[in-house]
N, C-alpha and C positions, 0 to 999 in steps of 0.2 A: 512546571517543567519537570519536576521529579517524577510525577505520575506519568507524564508523557514519555519520559525515558524508560520507565518500567514497562509501559504498554508496547513501546517499540521493541524492547528486548524480548518480551513474550511473543510478539508477532513474528519476530525473526526466528525464534526457536520453533514455533508452531509451523511457520511457513517453510522451514528447513532452508533458510538463507535469506539474504536481503533482496529487496525488490530490484535493485540495479543488477545484481548478479543473475536473477531470474530473467530480467529483461534482456541483458546482453548475451549471456551464455545459454540460458535455457531456451529462450525463444529462438535464438539463432540455431540451436540444434533441434528445434521443433519438439521440445519436451512438452507433453500435454499438461503435466503438473505445473510447469512454469507458465504456460499460456493461461491456465486457469488462475494462477496466483497473480499475474500481472493484470489480467482483466478485472479480477476482484479488487485489487488495489486501486485501479483507475476508477472503477464505478463508485467505490466508497469515497475516494477523494473528490470526485465530481459532486457527489451527493452532499458531502460535508461543506464544500465550497458554496453550493446553492443554498444550503440551510443558513450558513453564516451570512450570506448576502441578504437572504429574506429577513433575518433578524435585525439587519441594519448595522451589523458590527463592521467597523472600518479599521484598517491597520494603523 
């Protein structure tokens, strides 16, 4: 959990904001940086979910 928190903090700093902020405000104002950020987040999240499922990990 500690490592996850650090990675979230780094991602927020590198991405210049949180995903929900980019999704709500940035995409709503058609910011290209926000569109790329949200698309990247979704693609990574879907990929990780597929990997976890393929490994047979259950919650």
